[in-house]
C-alpha positions in Angstrom: 13.3 -3.0 4.9 10.4 -0.6 4.4 7.9 -0.2 1.6 5.9 2.7 0.3 2.3 1.7 -0.5 0.1 4.0 -2.5 -3.6 3.6 -3.0 -5.7 5.7 -5.4 -9.3 5.3 -6.6 -13.0 6.2 -6.1 -13.8 6.5 -2.4 -15.8 3.7 -0.8 -16.2 2.3 2.7 -13.5 0.0 4.0 -10.5 0.8 1.8 -8.2 1.4 4.7 -9.5 -1.7 6.5 -8.9 -3.9 3.4 -5.4 -2.6 2.7 -4.3 -2.7 6.4 -5.8 -6.1 6.7 -3.8 -7.4 3.8 -0.7 -5.9 5.4 -1.4 -7.7 8.6 -2.1 -11.0 6.8 1.3 -10.9 5.1 3.2 -9.7 8.2 3.8 -6.1 7.2 3.7 -3.5 10.0 2.3 -0.1 9.1 4.6 2.6 10.4 2.9 5.7 9.1 -0.2 6.4 7.0 -1.8 9.5 5.5 -5.0 9.5 3.5 -7.3 12.1 1.9 -10.6 12.2 0.1 -10.8 14.8 -2.7 -14.5 15.0 -3.6 -15.2 11.4 -4.6 -11.5 10.3 -4.9 -9.5 8.5 -2.3 -5.7 8.8 -2.0 -3.5 7.1 0.6 0.2 6.7 1.2 1.5 4.1 3.7 5.0 3.4 5.0 5.3 -0.3 6.1 8.0 -2.3 7.7 8.4 -5.5 5.7 11.2 -7.4 7.5 8.7 -10.0 8.8 6.8 -10.7 5.6 5.5 -14.3 5.4 6.1 -14.3 1.6 8.7 -12.7 -0.7 8.3 -9.0 -1.2 7.4 -9.4 -4.8 4.5 -11.7 -3.9 3.3 -9.2 -1.2 3.4 -6.4 -3.8 1.4 -8.6 -6.3 -1.2 -9.5 -3.7 -1.8 -5.8 -2.9 -2.0 -5.0 -6.6 -4.6 -7.9 -7.0 -6.5 -6.5 -4.0 -6.6 -3.2 -5.8 -7.9 -4.7 -9.0 -10.7 -6.5 -7.1 -11.8 -3.2 -5.5 -11.3 -0.8 -8.5 -8.2 0.8 -6.9 -4.7 1.4 -8.0 -2.4 -0.1 -5.3 1.3 0.1 -5.9 4.0 -1.2 -3.5 7.7 -0.3 -3.9 10.8 -0.6 -1.8 11.5 2.6 0.1 15.0 2.9 -1.5 13.5 2.7 -5.0 10.9 5.3 -4.1 13.5 7.7 -2.7 15.7 7.3 -5.7 12.9 8.1 -8.0 12.1 11.3 -6.2 15.7 12.5 -5.7 16.7 15.6 -7.6 
């Protein structure tokens, strides 16, 4: 199962390291990543393989959201199938 992880907020040092570190900590494998800085704003989308998570998916998503709150970022994690359904015409 794969997840789409989005991260948005003011740019600061270490955002990618913090989010990828949390993915590693919970057993998610980052498959693809794209990030951009638009003036002072940071935006990132990650695709992560979540078959080997050490916790249930909902707990993983909550942990990333909490990480975002601690760092003034909006981090959202959703199952890839849900993401695709939301963006299907």
